[in-house]
C-alpha positions, 0 to 999 in steps of 0.5 A, a space after each residue: 500499499 502506498 503511503 498516500 492510500 487509505 487502508 482497506 478491509 483487505 489491506 489494514 494498517 495501525 498507527 503504530 511503531 516508531 515512525 508515527 508521532 501523537 499530534 496535540 490535541 489541546 492548545 493547553 492551559 490559559 496563563 493566569 496573569 494574576 497567578 503567574 505575573 511573569 511567564 517563561 517559555 518557548 513561543 510556538 505561533 500565533 493561533 486561533 481557538 474557537 468558542 462554544 459559539 464557534 467564534 475563532 478568536 486569536 491566541 498565542 501558543 507556548 510551551 512553558 518551562 516544563 514543556 507543557 503546552 500554554 496559550 494567551 489571549 492577544 491583548 493590543 501590547 502582545 499582538 504588537 510585541 509577537 508580530 516581530 518575534 519569531 517562532 521558537 524564541 524564548 520569551 520573558 513576558 511580565 504583566 505590568 497591569 491593567 490600563 483603563 482606557 475609558 468607557 469602563 474598559 480595561 486592557 492588559 499591559 506587558 513587557 516582552 523580552 525574547 531571545 531569537 532561536 540560533 540559526 542554522 
């Protein structure tokens, strides 16, 4: 059977063995800035997640220092910073608090530092 053919009753196959990898099926745990005012990890990518209503919302995906999947909702500061940060960079995100932007609305403010991955 060719690698692009689907299995059949006559020629079944199972995804077992060393040449198969398990794909992630979760975006991980949300970073709670009240509990974790400073996050360190590896930036994976800008991604989206669907709400229960089916709306797609932008998120940033990370691996924390323990290798666990984590994510953060986008804010103006994070959106601006991560436009310039390449995937697989080491990052340190410090939550600076909430800023009142008027009309009863607030926005989270952050300081973001990164170290790009070595080329090669």
